[in-house]
C-alpha positions as CSV (number, residue, x, y, z in Angstrom):
1,X,22.8,-36.6,-40.9
2,X,20.2,-34.2,-39.6
3,X,18.5,-32.2,-42.4
4,X,17.0,-28.9,-41.3
5,X,14.6,-26.9,-43.5
6,X,14.5,-23.1,-43.4
7,X,11.9,-22.3,-46.0
8,X,9.0,-24.7,-46.4
9,X,7.2,-24.8,-49.8
10,X,3.7,-23.4,-50.3
11,X,1.1,-25.9,-48.9
12,X,3.3,-27.0,-46.0
13,X,4.2,-25.8,-42.6
14,X,7.5,-26.0,-40.6
15,X,7.6,-28.4,-37.7
16,X,10.2,-28.9,-35.0
17,X,10.7,-32.6,-34.1
18,X,9.9,-33.5,-30.5
19,X,10.6,-36.6,-28.4
20,X,8.6,-39.6,-29.6
21,X,7.8,-38.1,-33.0
22,X,7.8,-40.4,-36.1
23,X,6.8,-39.6,-39.6
24,X,3.9,-42.0,-39.2
25,X,2.6,-40.2,-36.1
26,X,3.1,-36.8,-37.7
27,X,1.2,-38.0,-40.8
28,X,-1.7,-39.2,-38.7
29,X,-1.7,-35.9,-36.7
30,X,-1.7,-33.6,-39.7
31,X,-3.9,-35.6,-42.0
32,X,-1.2,-36.5,-44.5
33,X,1.0,-39.4,-45.5
34,X,4.6,-40.6,-44.7
35,X,5.4,-40.4,-48.4
36,X,4.1,-36.8,-48.7
37,X,6.3,-35.8,-45.7
38,X,9.3,-37.4,-47.3
39,X,8.6,-35.7,-50.6
40,X,8.5,-32.4,-48.9
41,X,11.8,-33.1,-47.1
42,X,14.3,-34.5,-49.7
43,X,17.2,-36.2,-47.9
44,X,15.4,-36.8,-44.7
45,X,16.1,-40.1,-42.9
46,X,12.8,-41.2,-41.4
47,X,14.6,-43.6,-39.1
48,X,16.9,-41.0,-37.6
49,X,14.8,-38.0,-36.7
50,X,16.4,-35.8,-34.1
51,X,14.8,-33.6,-31.4
52,X,15.0,-30.0,-32.6
53,X,15.2,-31.0,-36.3
54,X,13.0,-28.8,-38.4
55,X,11.0,-30.4,-41.2
56,X,8.1,-29.4,-43.5
57,X,4.6,-31.0,-43.0
58,X,2.3,-30.9,-46.1
59,X,-1.1,-29.5,-45.1
60,X,-4.5,-29.6,-46.8
61,X,-5.3,-26.2,-48.2
62,X,-8.3,-24.7,-46.5
63,X,-11.3,-24.0,-48.8
64,X,-10.8,-20.6,-50.4
65,X,-14.5,-20.2,-50.9
66,X,-17.1,-22.3,-49.3
67,X,-20.0,-23.3,-51.6
68,X,-23.2,-21.3,-51.6
69,X,-25.4,-22.2,-48.6
70,X,-22.4,-22.9,-46.3
71,X,-20.0,-21.0,-44.1
72,X,-16.4,-21.4,-43.1
73,X,-15.5,-22.9,-39.7
74,X,-12.1,-23.2,-38.0
75,X,-11.4,-26.5,-36.2
76,X,-10.9,-26.2,-32.4
77,X,-9.6,-28.7,-29.9
78,X,-12.0,-31.6,-29.4
79,X,-13.9,-31.0,-32.6
80,X,-15.2,-34.0,-34.6
81,X,-17.5,-34.0,-37.6
82,X,-20.1,-35.6,-35.3
83,X,-20.2,-32.9,-32.7
84,X,-19.9,-30.2,-35.3
85,X,-22.9,-31.7,-37.1
86,X,-24.9,-31.8,-33.8
87,X,-23.9,-28.2,-33.0
88,X,-25.0,-26.8,-36.4
89,X,-28.1,-29.0,-37.0
90,X,-26.6,-30.8,-40.0
91,X,-25.3,-34.3,-40.6
92,X,-21.8,-35.9,-40.8
93,X,-22.5,-36.9,-44.4
94,X,-23.4,-33.3,-45.3
95,X,-20.1,-32.1,-43.8
96,X,-18.2,-34.7,-45.8
97,X,-20.0,-33.7,-49.0
98,X,-19.2,-30.0,-48.3
99,X,-15.5,-30.8,-47.7
100,X,-14.1,-33.1,-50.4
101,X,-10.6,-34.1,-49.6
102,X,-10.9,-33.5,-45.8
103,X,-10.2,-36.5,-43.7
104,X,-12.8,-36.4,-40.9
105,X,-10.6,-38.7,-38.8
106,X,-7.6,-36.4,-38.9
107,X,-9.0,-32.9,-38.2
108,X,-6.4,-30.4,-37.2
109,X,-6.7,-27.4,-34.9
110,X,-6.8,-24.3,-37.1
111,X,-8.0,-26.3,-40.1
112,X,-10.8,-24.5,-42.0
113,X,-13.8,-26.5,-43.2
114,X,-17.2,-25.6,-44.7
115,X,-20.4,-26.0,-42.7
116,X,-23.6,-26.6,-44.7
117,X,-25.7,-23.5,-44.0
118,X,-28.9,-23.8,-41.9
119,X,-29.6,-20.1,-41.7
120,X,-29.8,-17.7,-44.7
121,X,-27.8,-14.6,-43.9
122,X,-30.0,-11.7,-42.8
123,X,-31.8,-10.0,-45.6
124,X,-31.3,-12.8,-48.1
125,X,-34.9,-14.1,-48.2
126,X,-36.3,-12.7,-51.5
127,X,-39.0,-10.1,-51.6
128,X,-42.4,-11.6,-50.9
129,X,-41.0,-14.2,-48.5
130,X,-40.3,-14.4,-44.8
131,X,-37.8,-16.4,-42.7
132,X,-39.2,-19.4,-40.9
133,X,-37.4,-21.7,-38.3
134,X,-38.1,-25.4,-38.9
135,X,-39.6,-27.2,-35.9
136,X,-40.1,-30.8,-35.0
137,X,-42.6,-32.5,-37.4
138,X,-42.4,-29.9,-40.1
139,X,-42.5,-31.0,-43.8
140,X,-42.5,-29.0,-47.0
141,X,-46.1,-30.2,-47.5
142,X,-47.3,-29.1,-44.0
143,X,-45.5,-25.7,-44.3
144,X,-47.1,-25.2,-47.7
145,X,-50.5,-25.9,-46.3
146,X,-49.9,-23.7,-43.2
147,X,-48.8,-20.7,-45.2
148,X,-51.1,-21.0,-48.2
149,X,-48.3,-21.7,-50.7
150,X,-46.9,-24.7,-52.6
151,X,-44.1,-27.1,-52.1
152,X,-42.6,-25.9,-55.4
153,X,-42.9,-22.3,-54.2
154,X,-40.9,-23.0,-51.1
155,X,-38.3,-24.9,-53.1
156,X,-38.0,-21.9,-55.5
157,X,-37.6,-19.5,-52.6
158,X,-34.6,-21.5,-51.2
159,X,-32.2,-22.0,-54.1
160,X,-28.9,-23.8,-53.2
161,X,-30.6,-25.3,-50.1
162,X,-30.9,-29.1,-49.7
163,X,-34.6,-29.6,-49.0
164,X,-34.5,-33.4,-49.3
165,X,-34.8,-33.4,-45.5
166,X,-35.6,-30.6,-43.0
167,X,-33.5,-30.1,-39.9
168,X,-34.9,-28.6,-36.6
169,X,-33.4,-25.1,-36.4
170,X,-33.0,-24.8,-40.1
171,X,-34.3,-21.5,-41.5
172,X,-36.3,-21.4,-44.7
173,X,-37.7,-18.6,-46.8
174,X,-41.5,-19.1,-47.1
175,X,-43.5,-17.3,-49.8
176,X,-46.1,-14.9,-48.4
177,X,-46.2,-12.9,-45.2
178,X,-45.8,-14.1,-41.7
179,X,-48.3,-11.4,-40.6
180,X,-51.0,-13.0,-42.7
181,X,-50.8,-16.2,-40.7
182,X,-52.0,-14.7,-37.5
183,X,-55.8,-14.7,-36.8
184,X,-57.6,-11.4,-36.4
185,X,-56.9,-9.4,-33.2
186,X,-53.4,-10.9,-32.9
187,X,-50.0,-9.7,-33.9
188,X,-46.9,-11.8,-35.0
189,X,-44.1,-12.1,-32.5
190,X,-40.6,-13.6,-33.0
191,X,-39.4,-15.6,-30.0
192,X,-36.2,-14.3,-28.4
193,X,-33.9,-15.9,-25.8
194,X,-35.6,-16.4,-22.5
195,X,-39.2,-16.0,-23.7
196,X,-42.0,-18.1,-22.3
197,X,-45.7,-17.9,-22.7
198,X,-46.0,-16.6,-19.2
199,X,-43.4,-13.8,-19.7
200,X,-45.1,-12.8,-23.0
201,X,-48.5,-12.8,-21.4
202,X,-47.2,-10.5,-18.7
203,X,-45.5,-8.2,-21.2
204,X,-48.5,-7.9,-23.6
205,X,-51.3,-7.8,-20.9
206,X,-52.9,-11.1,-21.9
207,X,-53.0,-14.7,-20.5
208,X,-51.1,-17.9,-21.2
209,X,-54.4,-19.5,-22.2
210,X,-55.1,-16.8,-24.7
211,X,-51.7,-17.2,-26.3
212,X,-52.1,-21.0,-26.4
213,X,-55.5,-20.5,-28.1
214,X,-54.0,-18.2,-30.8
215,X,-51.2,-20.8,-31.5
216,X,-52.7,-24.2,-31.9
217,X,-50.0,-26.8,-32.4
218,X,-47.3,-24.7,-30.7
219,X,-45.6,-26.4,-27.7
220,X,-45.1,-23.7,-25.0
221,X,-42.4,-25.9,-23.5
222,X,-40.3,-26.0,-26.7
223,X,-40.2,-22.5,-28.0
224,X,-37.3,-21.8,-30.3
225,X,-35.4,-18.6,-30.9
226,X,-36.6,-17.2,-34.2
227,X,-40.0,-19.0,-34.1
228,X,-43.0,-16.8,-35.0
229,X,-46.1,-17.0,-32.8
230,X,-49.3,-14.9,-32.6
231,X,-49.9,-12.6,-29.6
232,X,-53.6,-11.6,-28.7
233,X,-54.0,-7.8,-28.7
């Protein structure tokens, strides 16, 4: 006998059976189990599903509030924890930790997960600090030396941020002032999309060589949006 459901309980969605569907394939597709589907559909015969039959599929509840230092993200077609981790400069393990109960092998389009934050929201760096974009080779120790602060000072300025490893593109709050890091007769400048040392030299009436001299250690071929450099005046 075909059992149709008109009102699915909270925590589930209605689904219309299509050709080829089985409870097993639906469980895999929606990140649940055959037993959970059967519990949500009392009286259903898993061996006699009919095209057009409406059943309820249990779903994992999306995180109501993502933990501090993370943001919500809605799964799209083709998403995996791996490509999401690459896109947001984090790791698969960090995604798993931020989403307990989420099966990374059964992500569903429209599912909401939490992405560990790499960028503090604008204006959240505390007074007396400035935002800094992590670059290749950076360590807390090298940043502390570069900006005349301490490792502990950087840690204190970035609560709720995992600093056990730094990720390229991650934004930290650094104690001090970015302006104080530029040598005399230069001004700080934050890299924007499309900037090159050549275009900046043209814009500010200086030379590529002068910009390079004012920014030892900066690779002009790997400028990053949000990176701060010094421009000769």
